[in-house]
N, C-alpha and C positions, 0 to 999 in steps of 0.2 A: 539386273537388266529386265526390262519389261518388253512386251511384244503384244500386237493385237491378236485377238482370238475371237473366232466365230462360234457362236452357240445356237442350237436349234432346241428350244424348250417348249415341252408340251403345256399348253395352256387351256383350261377347261373345267368342266364339272361332270356330274353323273349323266347329264343329258347329251353333252356334245363338247368337242375340243378340237384343237388344231396345234401344229407347231408354228411357234413364232420365232423369228430370226433375232438374234441380239449380237452386239459386238462390245467387247470391253478389253481393257488392258490386263494381262496376266504377268505375273513376276515370278522370279526363281523362288522354288519352295511352295508355291500355291497348291492347293488341291482344288477339286471341283466345287466343294461346297464354298470356298473362298470366292470362287468366280460367280456363283449363284448369288452370294450376298452382294458382291459389287454390282451385279445386274440389278438387284433389288434396289440398291442406293442410287443407281444412276438413271435407270430407265423403266423399272417395273416394280413400283413400290407396293403393288397389290399382289405380288408374286407369292403364292403359298408354298412354303417348303417346311417339313418337319425336321427339327434337328435339336440336339441337346449338348452332349459333352464335347463333340469335335474331336475326340480321341479313340474312336473305334471301339467304344465300350458300352454305349447305351443302345446301339442298334436302331436309332430313330431315323437318320438320314438315308434309309435304304431307297434306291432308285434304280432305273436302268440306264447305263452310260454306254453309249454306242452299242446298245443292244444287249449288254451284259449286266445282270443284276449285280450291283455293288454298293457299297457304302461311299457316299459323296466325300465324306472326310477323310477316307483312306485311298482315294483315288487321285493320284498326282497329275497335274497338268502336263508336267514334263514327260509322262507316259502316253499322252495324247498326240496322235498325228498332227504336226502343226499345220499342214496344209488342207486339212479336212475339218469342217464344223463338228463341234463336239455336240452329240444328241443326248438330251437328258429328257427322261419320261418317267411317269410313275410306274410302280410294279404292275404288271399285267394280271397277276393271278387274283388280285383283289379289287373291288370297285373303287373308281376314283371319287374323292370327295371335291378337291379343288386343286387344279395345277398339279404339283408333284405329291400331293398328300393323298394317301389311299385309306380306305376303311379296312383296317386289320381286325375288327371286333370278333369276325368269325373265329380267329385263332383261340381267343380267350375263351370262347363258348365250347370249343373243342377240348380245351384243357379240363374243363369242369366234368367232362364225360369219362375221364381216365381215373380208374380206381386209385385212391391215394396210398400213401405208404402204410403198410401194416407191419409192425415189428413183431418178431417171434418172442416168446417169453424169455426173460433174462436167464442166462445159463450159468451164472457165476453165483456163489453163496452170498455175495454182497449185493446182489440184485442188479448187476450190471452185465454186459455182454463182452464176450471175447471174440475177436475177429482177426483175421490175418491181414497184414498190410497189403499184400497182392491182391486180395478181394476188394479192399478200399480203392486201391489204385485202378482197378479195372473201370470202376463206375465214375471215378472221379473226372476223367475226360468229358463226359456228357454234361457236367455242371458248369462248364466254361461258356455254354451257350448264352448269347446276349439278347436272343429273340429278336434279330433283326428280320427274320422272315425271308431272307434271301433264298434259303433252300427250299421254302414253300413255293416262292416265286418261280424259280427255275425248274420245278417239278412238273413234267409234262401232264401227269395225271390231274394236277390243279390247273395249270396254266393253259393247257390246250384242250383237255378232255372236260374240264370243269366239274369233277366228280367230288365236289366239297361235301356232299352228302354221304359219300361212301368211303372216303379215304381221309385220314386225319394228317397225312403229309409227313416228310422226313423230320421236321422239327419235333413233332409229338411222338414219333417212333424214337427219337433220341430220348425223350422224356420217360417214355415207357422203358427203354433200356435202362435208364438210370435207376429206376425203381426195381425192374425184375433183376438186375444184376447187383444190387445192393446185398451185401452179406447178411443183413438182418431181416430183410422183406420176406414175408411169406404169403402175400396176396397172389391169387392166381388170376392173370390177365390174358392168358393164352386164347381162351374162347373169343374174347373181345377182338384180339388181334386178327383172328381168322375172319370174323364176321363184321362186327361194327366198325373196327378200325381200318379194315380193308388192306391189310399188308400184302395180299396176294397181287394187288394191282400194280406194286412197285416192280419194275423189271431191272432194278439195279444198274442203271446206266451210270451212276456215280456223278452225275451232273450236281447233285446236292453238295457232295463233298468238295467239288472243285470250287464252288463259290463261297464256301464258309469262311468268313474272316477269322475265325478263331481256330481254323485247321483241325476241326473235329473230323475224325475218320468215320463220317456218318454211315456210309454203306457197309464198310468191312466190319467195323466194331460194334454197330448197333443194329442195322436193319438185317443183315445177313444172320447173325446170331438169333434174332427174334423169328426170322422165317424158319430156321432150323427147328426152333422149339415147336412151332405150329405143325411142320412136317413131321416130327418125332411123334407128336401125339396123335395126329389125325391121318396121316398118310403111311406111316412105317407098317409094312405088311405084317410083321410079327407082332407088333402091338395091336393091329386090327384083329388078327386072329385070336389073341388073348381076350380082347374085349368081346368078341363074338361067342367065345366059349363061356365067359362068365354070364353072358345074357341068356344063355341056353338054360 
């Protein structure tokens, strides 16, 4: 069964833009990305939208749907209020390129600044490593990230305060956590977490966790443990006392 649906789609570029109203037919089982493709086919052939797998695994079709950062391919039209227009706009935390496409290249530059994996020497006679399955499982959750950058978009430090030069955002705190909690990694990233990566700017509202399409427990399992490492090293009173005595 089909029904008419109203859409308000942001059209524009880096310089300016505005919402444009469209109407198209939607059918049972359609997602927002299907409707956008139908609008392209019927009335807006030059509408720019980024997408790839249409299965919620590539992270390409990130946008804001009725004000919520979401994947268009995973947002069902059946869940949209039928009496209201569906508003679709690009992610606000990044510069718009054209229509629904944003420039997310900043994220890839951030990743280059994070210290890479550094394995400890092999601990077995045959030149291999021995690890516990529990340690592997702890970091495995973070590797589900599809880099849709919805968590970056919803983060108020980036979205509203625009502190892109001071804060790497939840996606890359997850990346740091995956490295820091790896049972074989011996690199020290705690000083960078405190200063260059700006972990102190996160006030753990858990908004990033709520929008993650892979259901990664970003705040509780990644950010808070990293904050604890910074606090233990730099703000624990007993450790500060020992450091002061060693420096005398």
